[in-house]
C-alpha positions as a Python dict, from the first residue, in 0.01 Angstrom:
ca = {
    (1, 'X'): (0, 0, 0),
    (2, 'X'): (203, -194, 258),
    (3, 'X'): (93, -532, 389),
    (4, 'X'): (12, -371, 726),
    (5, 'X'): (-204, -107, 557),
    (6, 'X'): (-383, -375, 355),
    (7, 'X'): (-455, -580, 664),
    (8, 'X'): (-568, -281, 868),
    (9, 'X'): (-801, -188, 583),
    (10, 'X'): (-940, -543, 573),
    (11, 'X'): (-988, -538, 950),
    (12, 'X'): (-1177, -208, 935),
    (13, 'X'): (-1405, -351, 667),
    (14, 'X'): (-1484, -644, 898),
    (15, 'X'): (-1535, -404, 1188),
    (16, 'X'): (-1787, -206, 985),
    (17, 'X'): (-1972, -523, 889),
    (18, 'X'): (-1979, -646, 1248),
    (19, 'X'): (-2061, -308, 1408),
    (20, 'X'): (-1732, -297, 1602),
    (21, 'X'): (-1599, 39, 1720),
    (22, 'X'): (-1262, -68, 1862),
    (23, 'X'): (-1030, -366, 1842),
    (24, 'X'): (-768, -387, 2120),
    (25, 'X'): (-482, -635, 2089),
    (26, 'X'): (-201, -731, 2322),
    (27, 'X'): (146, -849, 2213),
    (28, 'X'): (96, -1182, 2038),
    (29, 'X'): (-4, -1352, 1715),
    (30, 'X'): (-285, -1111, 1624),
    (31, 'X'): (-50, -814, 1654),
    (32, 'X'): (219, -1003, 1463),
    (33, 'X'): (-24, -1066, 1177),
    (34, 'X'): (-125, -702, 1153),
    (35, 'X'): (207, -526, 1211),
    (36, 'X'): (470, -784, 1122),
    (37, 'X'): (632, -753, 1465),
    (38, 'X'): (550, -777, 1834),
    (39, 'X'): (685, -524, 2087),
    (40, 'X'): (864, -653, 2393),
    (41, 'X'): (600, -826, 2604),
    (42, 'X'): (603, -804, 2982),
    (43, 'X'): (365, -698, 3260),
    (44, 'X'): (349, -338, 3136),
    (45, 'X'): (27, -277, 2936),
    (46, 'X'): (100, -257, 2565),
    (47, 'X'): (-196, -244, 2326),
    (48, 'X'): (-252, -204, 1954),
    (49, 'X'): (-587, -32, 1912),
    (50, 'X'): (-773, -1, 1582),
    (51, 'X'): (-1085, 202, 1507),
    (52, 'X'): (-1250, 352, 1201),
    (53, 'X'): (-1055, 672, 1273),
    (54, 'X'): (-711, 515, 1279),
    (55, 'X'): (-473, 294, 1475),
    (56, 'X'): (-238, 364, 1764),
    (57, 'X'): (-29, 181, 2021),
    (58, 'X'): (-32, 217, 2397),
    (59, 'X'): (341, 182, 2455),
    (60, 'X'): (550, 162, 2772),
    (61, 'X'): (811, 437, 2738),
    (62, 'X'): (1077, 183, 2831),
    (63, 'X'): (1011, -7, 2506),
    (64, 'X'): (925, 280, 2274),
    (65, 'X'): (1265, 345, 2119),
    (66, 'X'): (1325, -22, 2045),
    (67, 'X'): (987, -54, 1875),
    (68, 'X'): (988, 265, 1669),
    (69, 'X'): (1190, 119, 1381),
    (70, 'X'): (916, -140, 1320),
    (71, 'X'): (610, 81, 1276),
    (72, 'X'): (497, 431, 1188),
    (73, 'X'): (182, 410, 1399),
    (74, 'X'): (154, 675, 1671),
    (75, 'X'): (260, 577, 2024),
    (76, 'X'): (85, 691, 2339),
    (77, 'X'): (365, 639, 2586),
    (78, 'X'): (350, 601, 2961),
    (79, 'X'): (610, 565, 3235),
    (80, 'X'): (617, 337, 3535),
    (81, 'X'): (580, 630, 3774),
    (82, 'X'): (257, 751, 3613),
    (83, 'X'): (76, 436, 3500),
    (84, 'X'): (-104, 366, 3173),
    (85, 'X'): (-456, 504, 3242),
    (86, 'X'): (-402, 861, 3128),
    (87, 'X'): (-213, 748, 2817),
    (88, 'X'): (-492, 509, 2724),
    (89, 'X'): (-748, 787, 2768),
    (90, 'X'): (-547, 1000, 2525),
    (91, 'X'): (-532, 711, 2282),
    (92, 'X'): (-910, 656, 2306),
    (93, 'X'): (-965, 1021, 2232),
    (94, 'X'): (-733, 1016, 1932),
    (95, 'X'): (-926, 720, 1787),
    (96, 'X'): (-1266, 871, 1872),
    (97, 'X'): (-1379, 571, 2076),
    (98, 'X'): (-1453, 719, 2420),
    (99, 'X'): (-1821, 645, 2351),
    (100, 'X'): (-1762, 309, 2185),
    (101, 'X'): (-2067, 85, 2178),
    (102, 'X'): (-1889, -241, 2099),
    (103, 'X'): (-1527, -338, 2151),
    (104, 'X'): (-1332, -649, 2058),
    (105, 'X'): (-1061, -773, 2291),
    (106, 'X'): (-773, -1003, 2210),
    (107, 'X'): (-868, -1328, 2384),
    (108, 'X'): (-500, -1417, 2433),
    (109, 'X'): (-382, -1102, 2608),
    (110, 'X'): (-328, -1059, 2981),
    (111, 'X'): (-641, -1010, 3190),
    (112, 'X'): (-508, -684, 3338),
    (113, 'X'): (-459, -542, 2988),
    (114, 'X'): (-820, -626, 2904),
    (115, 'X'): (-937, -477, 3233),
    (116, 'X'): (-762, -150, 3148),
    (117, 'X'): (-968, -120, 2828),
    (118, 'X'): (-1295, -224, 2991),
    (119, 'X'): (-1250, 9, 3287),
    (120, 'X'): (-1188, 301, 3048),
    (121, 'X'): (-1492, 210, 2833),
    (122, 'X'): (-1740, 71, 3089),
    (123, 'X'): (-2050, 110, 2872),
    (124, 'X'): (-1915, -79, 2571),
    (125, 'X'): (-2029, -431, 2486),
    (126, 'X'): (-1742, -677, 2463),
    (127, 'X'): (-1662, -969, 2235),
    (128, 'X'): (-1351, -1148, 2111),
    (129, 'X'): (-1179, -1161, 1773),
    (130, 'X'): (-1344, -1464, 1607),
    (131, 'X'): (-1568, -1270, 1368),
    (132, 'X'): (-1318, -996, 1286),
    (133, 'X'): (-943, -1046, 1303),
    (134, 'X'): (-972, -1420, 1360),
    (135, 'X'): (-1192, -1447, 1053),
    (136, 'X'): (-931, -1269, 842),
    (137, 'X'): (-642, -1479, 970),
    (138, 'X'): (-813, -1804, 875),
    (139, 'X'): (-768, -1738, 502),
    (140, 'X'): (-400, -1726, 410),
    (141, 'X'): (-257, -1516, 128),
    (142, 'X'): (1, -1639, -121),
    (143, 'X'): (294, -1525, 91),
    (144, 'X'): (165, -1707, 395),
    (145, 'X'): (102, -2023, 197),
    (146, 'X'): (455, -2010, 56),
    (147, 'X'): (601, -1977, 407),
    (148, 'X'): (396, -2273, 526),
    (149, 'X'): (510, -2479, 228),
    (150, 'X'): (875, -2400, 307),
    (151, 'X'): (825, -2500, 667),
    (152, 'X'): (662, -2827, 563),
    (153, 'X'): (965, -2915, 351),
    (154, 'X'): (1194, -2846, 646),
    (155, 'X'): (981, -3069, 869),
    (156, 'X'): (1001, -3349, 611),
    (157, 'X'): (1379, -3333, 627),
    (158, 'X'): (1384, -3326, 1007),
    (159, 'X'): (1154, -3629, 1022),
    (160, 'X'): (1377, -3823, 784),
    (161, 'X'): (1683, -3735, 993),
    (162, 'X'): (1506, -3870, 1299),
    (163, 'X'): (1424, -4195, 1118),
    (164, 'X'): (1782, -4236, 1003),
    (165, 'X'): (1913, -4200, 1358),
    (166, 'X'): (1662, -4425, 1535),
    (167, 'X'): (1769, -4761, 1673),
    (168, 'X'): (1676, -4983, 1965),
    (169, 'X'): (1821, -4859, 2290),
    (170, 'X'): (1799, -4491, 2205),
    (171, 'X'): (1567, -4293, 2431),
    (172, 'X'): (1275, -4086, 2311),
    (173, 'X'): (1466, -3776, 2422),
    (174, 'X'): (1771, -3872, 2217),
    (175, 'X'): (1561, -3913, 1903),
    (176, 'X'): (1392, -3579, 1971),
    (177, 'X'): (1732, -3412, 2015),
    (178, 'X'): (1843, -3532, 1672),
    (179, 'X'): (1527, -3391, 1515),
    (180, 'X'): (1556, -3059, 1698),
    (181, 'X'): (1920, -3024, 1592),
    (182, 'X'): (1822, -3084, 1230),
    (183, 'X'): (1550, -2820, 1250),
    (184, 'X'): (1808, -2573, 1380),
    (185, 'X'): (2055, -2663, 1104),
    (186, 'X'): (1783, -2587, 849),
    (187, 'X'): (1711, -2245, 1000),
    (188, 'X'): (1391, -2330, 1188),
    (189, 'X'): (1327, -2289, 1560),
    (190, 'X'): (1207, -2618, 1713),
    (191, 'X'): (864, -2577, 1870),
    (192, 'X'): (766, -2928, 1978),
    (193, 'X'): (900, -3281, 1933),
    (194, 'X'): (671, -3560, 2050),
    (195, 'X'): (831, -3904, 2036),
    (196, 'X'): (607, -4168, 2191),
    (197, 'X'): (740, -4523, 2185),
    (198, 'X'): (529, -4832, 2246),
    (199, 'X'): (259, -4776, 2506),
    (200, 'X'): (359, -4410, 2536),
    (201, 'X'): (216, -4355, 2189),
    (202, 'X'): (-130, -4413, 2333),
    (203, 'X'): (-105, -4071, 2499),
    (204, 'X'): (-181, -3821, 2216),
    (205, 'X'): (31, -3545, 2375),
    (206, 'X'): (291, -3769, 2538),
    (207, 'X'): (570, -3584, 2715),
    (208, 'X'): (884, -3711, 2543),
    (209, 'X'): (1102, -3876, 2805),
    (210, 'X'): (1372, -4127, 2882),
    (211, 'X'): (1187, -4440, 2773),
    (212, 'X'): (1414, -4652, 2551),
    (213, 'X'): (1306, -4764, 2207),
    (214, 'X'): (1263, -5141, 2190),
    (215, 'X'): (1234, -5386, 1901),
    (216, 'X'): (872, -5410, 1793),
    (217, 'X'): (780, -5062, 1920),
    (218, 'X'): (544, -4846, 1718),
    (219, 'X'): (661, -4487, 1761),
    (220, 'X'): (442, -4177, 1720),
    (221, 'X'): (649, -3884, 1593),
    (222, 'X'): (476, -3543, 1598),
    (223, 'X'): (715, -3257, 1524),
    (224, 'X'): (708, -2889, 1430),
    (225, 'X'): (927, -2582, 1404),
    (226, 'X'): (899, -2221, 1293),
    (227, 'X'): (1070, -1998, 1038),
    (228, 'X'): (967, -1682, 854),
    (229, 'X'): (704, -1627, 1125),
    (230, 'X'): (511, -1946, 1040),
    (231, 'X'): (508, -2304, 1164),
    (232, 'X'): (516, -2666, 1059),
    (233, 'X'): (336, -2965, 1209),
    (234, 'X'): (352, -3326, 1092),
    (235, 'X'): (293, -3667, 1247),
    (236, 'X'): (424, -3994, 1108),
    (237, 'X'): (472, -4346, 1245),
    (238, 'X'): (791, -4546, 1275),
    (239, 'X'): (817, -4914, 1367),
    (240, 'X'): (1132, -5078, 1500),
    (241, 'X'): (1142, -5410, 1318),
    (242, 'X'): (825, -5616, 1317),
    (243, 'X'): (512, -5421, 1417),
    (244, 'X'): (315, -5515, 1729),
    (245, 'X'): (12, -5738, 1699),
    (246, 'X'): (-283, -5559, 1542),
    (247, 'X'): (-76, -5264, 1420),
    (248, 'X'): (-129, -5312, 1048),
    (249, 'X'): (-507, -5329, 1087),
    (250, 'X'): (-527, -5011, 1294),
    (251, 'X'): (-284, -4824, 1067),
    (252, 'X'): (-506, -4908, 769),
    (253, 'X'): (-811, -4776, 955),
    (254, 'X'): (-639, -4446, 1040),
    (255, 'X'): (-514, -4414, 682),
    (256, 'X'): (-870, -4464, 554),
    (257, 'X'): (-988, -4195, 796),
    (258, 'X'): (-729, -3952, 657),
    (259, 'X'): (-844, -4025, 304),
    (260, 'X'): (-1210, -3977, 400),
    (261, 'X'): (-1134, -3643, 563),
    (262, 'X'): (-935, -3529, 260),
    (263, 'X'): (-1228, -3620, 36),
    (264, 'X'): (-1470, -3427, 259),
    (265, 'X'): (-1252, -3114, 280),
    (266, 'X'): (-1397, -2900, 2),
    (267, 'X'): (-1488, -2531, -19),
    (268, 'X'): (-1838, -2490, 121),
    (269, 'X'): (-1814, -2791, 352),
    (270, 'X'): (-1840, -2736, 725),
    (271, 'X'): (-1549, -2818, 953),
    (272, 'X'): (-1773, -3065, 1136),
    (273, 'X'): (-1832, -3252, 809),
    (274, 'X'): (-1460, -3324, 778),
    (275, 'X'): (-1445, -3439, 1139),
    (276, 'X'): (-1748, -3662, 1082),
    (277, 'X'): (-1590, -3822, 776),
    (278, 'X'): (-1276, -3924, 965),
    (279, 'X'): (-1462, -4021, 1281),
    (280, 'X'): (-1713, -4230, 1090),
    (281, 'X'): (-1442, -4450, 940),
    (282, 'X'): (-1282, -4512, 1278),
    (283, 'X'): (-1614, -4573, 1452),
    (284, 'X'): (-1732, -4814, 1182),
    (285, 'X'): (-1411, -5012, 1234),
    (286, 'X'): (-1488, -5045, 1605),
    (287, 'X'): (-1229, -4801, 1735),
    (288, 'X'): (-1448, -4495, 1790),
    (289, 'X'): (-1386, -4470, 2164),
    (290, 'X'): (-1012, -4469, 2099),
    (291, 'X'): (-1025, -4156, 1879),
    (292, 'X'): (-1014, -3903, 2159),
    (293, 'X'): (-946, -3566, 1993),
    (294, 'X'): (-1064, -3344, 1710),
    (295, 'X'): (-971, -3420, 1352),
    (296, 'X'): (-772, -3103, 1293),
    (297, 'X'): (-674, -2745, 1366),
    (298, 'X'): (-563, -2442, 1170),
    (299, 'X'): (-194, -2365, 1124),
    (300, 'X'): (-21, -2036, 1056),
    (301, 'X'): (160, -1794, 1284),
    (302, 'X'): (42, -2024, 1562),
    (303, 'X'): (58, -2403, 1565),
    (304, 'X'): (-304, -2416, 1681),
    (305, 'X'): (-539, -2152, 1542),
    (306, 'X'): (-879, -2145, 1367),
    (307, 'X'): (-1036, -2320, 1190),
    (308, 'X'): (-1081, -2614, 1426),
    (309, 'X'): (-1215, -2936, 1276),
    (310, 'X'): (-1435, -3060, 1558),
    (311, 'X'): (-1767, -3242, 1576),
    (312, 'X'): (-1947, -2916, 1663),
    (313, 'X'): (-1768, -2659, 1445),
    (314, 'X'): (-1995, -2505, 1182),
    (315, 'X'): (-1714, -2300, 1023),
    (316, 'X'): (-1760, -2306, 647),
    (317, 'X'): (-1435, -2397, 476),
    (318, 'X'): (-1295, -2160, 214),
    (319, 'X'): (-1005, -2164, -33),
    (320, 'X'): (-691, -2040, 139),
    (321, 'X'): (-766, -2197, 475),
    (322, 'X'): (-479, -2406, 612),
    (323, 'X'): (-542, -2685, 860),
    (324, 'X'): (-434, -3027, 978),
    (325, 'X'): (-608, -3354, 917),
    (326, 'X'): (-487, -3589, 1191),
    (327, 'X'): (-715, -3870, 1303),
    (328, 'X'): (-574, -4121, 1548),
    (329, 'X'): (-643, -4439, 1741),
    (330, 'X'): (-488, -4484, 2087),
    (331, 'X'): (-493, -4828, 2247),
    (332, 'X'): (-393, -4801, 2615),
    (333, 'X'): (-91, -5008, 2709),
    (334, 'X'): (-29, -5114, 2349),
    (335, 'X'): (38, -4836, 2097),
    (336, 'X'): (-106, -4526, 1934),
    (337, 'X'): (-131, -4433, 1568),
    (338, 'X'): (-176, -4078, 1438),
    (339, 'X'): (-123, -3965, 1080),
    (340, 'X'): (-118, -3591, 1022),
    (341, 'X'): (-118, -3384, 706),
    (342, 'X'): (-121, -3007, 678),
    (343, 'X'): (-329, -2896, 381),
    (344, 'X'): (-404, -2572, 201),
    (345, 'X'): (-764, -2577, 83),
    (346, 'X'): (-778, -2492, -287),
    (347, 'X'): (-1080, -2445, -513),
    (348, 'X'): (-1065, -2812, -614),
    (349, 'X'): (-980, -2955, -272),
    (350, 'X'): (-689, -2991, -30),
    (351, 'X'): (-325, -2955, -128),
    (352, 'X'): (-103, -3166, 101),
    (353, 'X'): (217, -2985, 201),
    (354, 'X'): (429, -3282, 310),
    (355, 'X'): (598, -3503, 52),
    (356, 'X'): (645, -3795, 295),
    (357, 'X'): (430, -4106, 255),
    (358, 'X'): (202, -4201, 544),
    (359, 'X'): (316, -4564, 544),
    (360, 'X'): (495, -4661, 865),
    (361, 'X'): (872, -4614, 842),
    (362, 'X'): (1030, -4950, 923),
    (363, 'X'): (1354, -4890, 1111),
}
């Protein structure tokens, strides 16, 4: 059985459990996970539809020939001069879902794609993918874990290249360019490169810019790239010379928060328990109001995907889940500190993918 067949079978089992008659997906990560490819995505409705009776693709005729080599699923093609409605009706008939009671829509697809499905099946109840396809994607198989491990090793090398190049006077953008070039040399497509020097590090998602690096700056470095269909994500700290006043204390607090979250991340724990462990350390140290984001997010085909480690998430953690642990403290006008690990949850706890220490890199 192919990987696509295995995943379609697993999805149908979830659909049966959840009482779902039809899952409709647009071009994107969900379709990539199921089929191993994504057809050309534009404004023309393109949908992968799965029911108990089978699976089929609503396919713009313009893109059909280019997609055929990637899948044996039947296409229901439509041309620009006729529109997609009739083709979707044929597809619904072929999958025996014209009287569907409950449908699941891809929450990431275009609104007009979703409207096409809902207009054709007006009596069906609608939900999104969290309990079905999203639930399956949260637990990675061995091949996915291996791809994530390879990406983590690449990110380690890119981070080290950035450290080696850094010096006072360079701009954030110049450092980011060095890191992005190294990712490309290693066969990974750069996805994001946050370099936040000095006070810019107090913005968790700082837009890397032309600020120069100065002696004494603490620099937040959050980088990621993709290869083999999966992603990396790591955050480390660099300090140019002597750290700013108070840095060592705050770094130690954030490091303790990482360790507390790692200790709390066990099969059977709730995502909110991991968040609470990290947040408790930072709050007890007096920096609670400066920890302004969740403790972590899932990683896989997408950089941000379930499970999310928030203060309200009751997701029960399971072996095979992959997620970040990344507490931070952000002191406006001074500096920010974030330390991020990607972990695979194993039966006995989290396996950290990076081999880089979390100590600040002194440049």
